[in-house]
C-alpha positions in Angstrom: 16.2 -23.4 20.3 14.5 -20.9 18.0 13.6 -18.7 21.0 17.3 -18.6 22.1 18.5 -17.8 18.6 15.8 -15.2 18.1 16.8 -13.5 21.4 20.4 -13.5 20.5 19.8 -12.2 16.9 17.3 -9.6 18.1 19.7 -8.4 20.9 22.6 -8.2 18.4 20.4 -6.4 15.9 19.2 -3.9 18.4 22.7 -3.4 19.6 23.7 -2.6 16.0 20.8 -0.1 15.7 22.0 1.5 19.0 25.6 1.5 17.9 24.7 3.1 14.6 22.8 5.8 16.4 25.9 6.6 18.5 24.4 5.4 21.8 26.3 3.1 24.1 24.4 0.7 26.4 25.9 0.4 29.9 25.6 -2.4 32.3 25.4 -6.2 31.9 24.0 -7.9 28.8 20.1 -8.0 28.9 20.0 -11.7 29.8 22.8 -11.8 32.3 22.4 -12.8 36.0 18.9 -14.3 35.8 16.3 -13.7 38.4 12.5 -13.5 39.0 10.4 -11.6 36.5 7.7 -9.1 37.2 4.5 -8.3 35.3 4.1 -4.9 37.0 7.6 -3.6 36.2 8.6 -1.7 33.1 8.3 1.9 32.0 6.6 3.4 30.0 4.8 0.0 29.6 4.3 -2.7 32.2 4.3 -6.3 31.1 0.8 -6.7 32.5 -0.4 -3.9 30.1 1.2 -5.7 27.2 -0.5 -9.0 28.0 -3.9 -7.4 28.7 -4.0 -5.1 25.7 -2.7 -7.8 23.2 -5.3 -10.3 24.6 -8.0 -7.9 23.3 -6.4 -8.4 19.9 -6.4 -12.2 20.1 -2.9 -12.8 21.5 -2.7 -14.8 24.7 0.6 -14.1 26.4 1.9 -15.7 29.5 5.2 -15.3 31.5 7.9 -17.6 30.0 8.7 -20.1 32.7 12.0 -20.8 30.9 12.8 -17.1 30.8 15.3 -15.4 33.1 15.1 -11.7 34.0 17.7 -9.3 35.1 18.0 -5.7 36.3 17.2 -4.6 32.7 14.9 -7.3 31.5 11.8 -7.5 33.7 9.5 -9.9 31.9 9.5 -12.4 29.0 6.0 -13.1 27.6 5.2 -15.9 25.1 2.0 -17.4 23.7 3.4 -21.0 23.5 4.6 -22.0 27.0 6.8 -25.1 27.2 6.5 -25.8 30.9 4.9 -24.4 34.1 1.4 -23.4 35.1 0.4 -22.1 31.7 2.0 -25.0 29.7 0.2 -25.3 26.4 2.8 -27.0 24.2 0.3 -29.7 23.2 -1.7 -27.0 21.5 1.2 -25.3 19.8 0.0 -25.9 16.2 -3.5 -24.6 17.1 -2.1 -21.5 18.8 0.5 -20.6 16.2 -2.2 -21.0 13.4 -4.4 -18.5 15.2 -1.7 -16.1 16.8 1.6 -16.9 15.2 4.6 -17.6 17.5 4.9 -14.5 19.6 7.7 -13.5 22.0 7.7 -10.2 23.9 10.5 -9.0 26.1 9.7 -6.1 28.5 12.6 -4.0 29.8 12.7 -1.8 32.9 13.0 1.2 30.6 13.7 1.8 26.9 17.1 0.5 25.8 19.8 2.5 24.1 19.2 3.7 20.6 16.1 4.7 18.7 13.6 3.6 21.4 15.3 5.7 24.0 15.1 8.8 21.9 11.5 8.0 20.7 9.9 6.0 23.5 6.4 6.6 22.2 7.0 5.7 18.6 6.1 2.2 17.3 8.8 0.8 15.1 8.4 -2.3 12.8 11.2 -4.2 11.2 11.6 -7.4 9.3 12.8 -10.3 11.5 16.7 -10.4 11.6 16.8 -13.8 9.8 15.6 -13.3 6.3 14.3 -16.8 6.1 11.8 -16.1 8.9 8.4 -14.6 8.1 6.7 -12.2 10.5 7.6 -8.9 12.1 9.7 -7.4 14.9 8.0 -4.5 16.7 9.6 -2.1 19.2 7.7 0.4 21.4 9.5 2.1 24.2 10.6 -0.7 26.5 8.7 -3.5 24.7 10.4 -5.7 22.1 8.1 -8.3 20.3 9.0 -10.8 17.7 6.2 -12.5 15.8 6.8 -15.5 13.6 4.0 -16.1 11.1 3.5 -16.3 7.4 0.0 -14.7 7.7 0.0 -10.9 7.1 -3.3 -10.6 8.9 -1.7 -11.8 12.2 1.1 -9.2 11.8 -1.6 -6.5 11.1 -3.5 -7.5 14.3 -0.3 -7.4 16.4 0.5 -3.9 15.0 -3.0 -2.8 15.9 -2.6 -4.1 19.4 0.8 -2.3 19.8 -0.8 0.9 18.5 -3.5 0.5 21.2 -0.7 0.3 23.8 1.0 3.3 22.1 -2.2 5.4 22.3 -2.2 4.9 26.1 1.3 6.3 26.5 1.9 9.8 27.8 3.2 12.1 25.0 6.5 13.7 25.5 6.5 17.5 26.2 7.0 19.6 23.0 9.5 22.3 22.8 8.2 25.7 22.0 
């Protein structure tokens, strides 16, 4: 339930950021018309890159078997898997103590708003619900929400996202 609410709140908040920036998203809502997900899709960052780099920073992400992808949303990665081949729900307390509760959505390309204009910039926000502790990080087409009350885990995720950021091609400068 928390995952669904987080996705809805995060999507609404990002829509608000996009709307304030004067950009209008076109097409269906991000979670409409579910279909298969792909770890190789996504630009500038593929879901497989997110999983492999963040693993080096102590986050073990797997495809969310309950997730549903679309023409815009290409992968949903989680560290606590409720069902499927990577199910680890019985170890949830152990995992969240070590890694927090982490959800990363990977889109085909950056969505409307600030990440479209600045696809190689890492943005960090507070979680949309002020009662939740953790962080919300955006980098290009990657949207991660981390729930934890431990600042060291947030710092580790930010370091992992910066490692992904360093591997991105820099936009051409005008001159």
